[in-house]
C-alpha positions in Angstrom: -62.5 -194.7 -63.5 -62.9 -197.0 -66.5 -66.6 -197.4 -65.6 -67.0 -193.7 -65.6 -65.4 -193.4 -69.1 -67.6 -196.2 -70.3 -70.7 -194.2 -69.1 -69.4 -190.8 -70.4 -70.9 -191.1 -73.9 -74.4 -191.9 -72.4 -74.0 -189.0 -70.0 -73.0 -186.7 -72.8 -76.0 -187.9 -74.8 -78.4 -187.2 -71.9 -76.9 -183.7 -71.4 -77.2 -182.9 -75.1 -80.7 -184.4 -75.2 -81.8 -182.3 -72.2 -80.2 -179.2 -73.8 -81.9 -179.9 -77.1 -85.2 -180.3 -75.4 -84.8 -177.1 -73.5 -83.9 -175.2 -76.8 -86.9 -176.7 -78.6 -89.4 -176.0 -75.9 -88.0 -172.4 -75.5 -88.3 -171.7 -79.2 -91.8 -173.3 -79.3 -92.8 -171.1 -76.4 -91.4 -168.0 -78.1 -93.2 -168.8 -81.4 -96.5 -169.4 -79.5 -96.1 -166.1 -77.6 -95.4 -164.2 -80.9 -98.5 -165.8 -82.5 -100.7 -165.0 -79.5 -99.4 -161.4 -79.3 -100.0 -160.9 -83.1 -103.5 -162.3 -82.7 -104.2 -159.9 -79.7 -102.9 -156.9 -81.7 -104.9 -157.9 -84.8 -108.0 -158.2 -82.6 -107.3 -154.7 -81.2 -106.9 -153.3 -84.7 -110.2 -154.9 -85.8 -111.9 -153.3 -82.8 -110.4 -149.9 -83.5 -111.3 -150.1 -87.2 -114.9 -151.2 -86.3 -115.3 -148.5 -83.6 -114.2 -145.8 -86.0 -116.5 -147.0 -88.8 -119.4 -147.2 -86.4 -118.8 -143.6 -85.1 -118.4 -142.2 -88.6 -121.5 -144.1 -89.9 -123.5 -142.6 -87.1 -122.5 -139.1 -88.3 -123.3 -140.0 -91.9 -126.7 -141.4 -90.9 -127.6 -138.2 -89.0 -126.5 -136.3 -92.1 -128.9 -138.4 -94.2 -131.8 -137.6 -91.8 -131.0 -133.9 -91.7 -130.7 -133.8 -95.5 -134.1 -135.5 -95.7 -135.6 -132.7 -93.6 -134.0 -130.1 -96.0 -135.4 -132.0 -99.0 -132.1 -133.4 -100.3 -132.4 -137.1 -99.3 -135.2 -139.6 -99.4 -134.4 -141.0 -95.9 -137.7 -142.1 -94.3 -137.0 -140.5 -90.9 -136.2 -136.8 -91.4 -134.7 -134.8 -88.6 -134.6 -131.1 -88.3 -131.2 -129.5 -87.7 -132.4 -128.2 -84.4 -133.5 -131.6 -83.3 -130.3 -133.2 -84.5 -127.9 -130.7 -83.0 -127.3 -132.7 -79.8 -127.0 -136.0 -81.6 -124.6 -134.5 -84.1 -122.4 -133.1 -81.3 -122.4 -136.5 -79.6 -121.5 -138.3 -82.8 -118.7 -135.8 -83.5 -117.4 -136.2 -79.9 -117.4 -140.0 -80.3 -115.3 -139.8 -83.5 -112.4 -138.2 -81.7 -111.4 -141.1 -79.4 -112.2 -143.6 -82.1 -109.9 -141.7 -84.5 -107.1 -141.6 -81.9 -107.3 -145.4 -81.5 -107.2 -145.7 -85.3 -104.1 -143.5 -85.5 -102.3 -145.6 -82.9 -103.2 -149.1 -84.2 -104.1 -148.6 -87.8 -101.9 -149.3 -90.8 -101.0 -146.2 -92.9 -103.2 -147.3 -95.7 -106.3 -147.7 -93.4 -105.6 -144.4 -91.7 -105.4 -142.6 -95.1 -108.7 -144.2 -96.3 -110.3 -143.2 -93.0 -109.1 -139.6 -93.5 -110.7 -139.6 -97.0 -114.0 -140.9 -95.6 -114.2 -138.4 -92.7 -113.3 -135.5 -95.0 -116.4 -136.4 -97.2 -118.6 -136.7 -94.1 -117.4 -133.4 -92.8 -118.2 -131.8 -96.2 -121.7 -133.3 -95.9 -122.0 -131.8 -92.5 -120.9 -128.4 -93.7 -123.4 -128.6 -96.6 -126.1 -129.2 -94.1 -125.0 -126.5 -91.7 -125.4 -124.0 -94.6 -129.0 -125.5 -95.0 -128.3 -125.9 -98.7 -131.1 -127.3 -100.8 -129.6 -129.1 -103.8 -130.6 -132.7 -104.2 -128.1 -133.1 -107.1 -125.2 -131.9 -105.1 -126.2 -134.0 -102.2 -126.5 -137.1 -104.4 -122.9 -136.5 -105.6 -121.7 -136.1 -102.1 -123.5 -139.2 -101.1 -121.8 -141.2 -103.9 -118.4 -139.9 -102.8 -119.2 -140.9 -99.2 -120.2 -144.4 -100.2 -117.1 -144.8 -102.3 -114.8 -143.5 -99.5 -116.5 -145.9 -97.1 -116.1 -148.8 -99.4 -112.4 -147.9 -99.9 -111.9 -147.8 -96.1 -113.5 -151.2 -95.6 -111.3 -152.6 -98.5 -108.2 -151.3 -96.8 -109.2 -152.8 -93.5 -109.8 -156.2 -95.1 -106.4 -156.0 -96.8 -104.7 -155.1 -93.5 -106.3 -157.9 -91.6 -105.9 -160.4 -94.5 -109.6 -160.9 -94.8 -111.4 -161.9 -98.0 -113.1 -159.3 -100.1 -116.5 -158.3 -98.7 -119.7 -156.7 -99.8 -119.7 -153.1 -101.1 -122.4 -152.1 -98.6 -124.6 -150.7 -101.3 -128.1 -152.2 -101.0 -130.2 -152.2 -104.0 -133.9 -151.9 -103.2 -136.6 -153.2 -105.5 -138.8 -150.5 -106.9 -142.2 -150.2 -105.1 -144.9 -152.4 -106.5 -147.8 -150.9 -108.1 -151.1 -152.8 -108.0 
């Protein structure tokens, strides 16, 4: 019995060490799981944000092309409203599922900025459906669309803790005259 009592502190030390190791490894596994889960959700949010932007940009690009046909935009590839009708319908249909994913995964700020952007694009589409010829009004709408797009991207970057990015406005050099 005295040999057992002499070994008792060592035995208690081993039990406590094993219990401590178990707790440490369990907490480490939990922390790793939370980090991995957060990374997966962040990746899904980025995908939802990018898919929505891509679908809305497709609608905007079609609007530029139709506006060029109507004489409102300098886009180099004009497209008549009749030729564009199927493409516009497809782009609008693609916006819906992308928008639903955005609503499920997006932060409130990003969703609000997405709403502001799509409202301007929808106004552009309405302007073109009415076959309005007003380059000045179109230019104003175009600036509003670009501002809304930039605000959306800024909100996405804030939500994903990304550094500030480019405005997306490309300045072209004036054509050279020989």
